[in-house]
N, C-alpha and C positions, 0 to 999 in steps of 0.2 A: 238826050241821057235817060236811062232806064237806073229806077231807085226799085235796083232789088236784093236779097242777100242769100249765098250760098250755104245752105244744110252742111254740114262735115260732119261723117261718120270719126269719132274724135279715135277710136280704133283702129281705123285703119288709112284716114285723113281722106278718103274718099268722098266725094261731092257727091252727094244724093240728094238736093234738086236747087235749083232756085225759083226764090218763094219771092213775088211781087212786091212792095213796101206801098201800102196805101194812103190816103188823109183818115182824116174823120169823116169825112162824108163815105168815104167805100168801108169803113167799119161800122158805121151807122147803117148802111144799106147790108154787110153782111148781118147782122144781129136784128135787123126785119127780115130777110128770108129764112133763117133761124128760128124767129121765131113761129112764121106763116108752118113752115117746115114742122115744127113739132104739134101744132096742133092739124093738123093733120096726121100725125103718126100716131096723136092719142084716140084719136079716131075710130083708130082701126082695131080689127077682135084682137085679141088677144094670140089666134092662132094665125091671123094674118101678120104680125108682129118677129111671131116665131121664122115664120118662116122666109121673114127679110133679114134678121139677121143670119138662119143656116144658110141664105143663098151669099151675104157677106162671109161668112164663118169658113165651106168645105172648101173652097179654094185655096184659103189663107192656112188653114188646120197643117194642111203637109210641111210648112215651111217654118211651123210654130217650133221651140224647141219644148224638148221633155216634154214636164207635166203638161203643159197648154195644149199638148195631142189632147 
């Protein structure tokens, strides 16, 4: 049996995705990986961070509503 929960858009009732539920060890692992990623991120030059953010934002921007574009 899989321990997962479905995320549902309340406006459309469309299932957006299924998310695995984890135990304490899984949360601890995710927190440790996030801390490691943060240390890598903070060592980047501001221009490198900006480039990374643009790489994520560019494909998302056309789909953003109104002023978010």
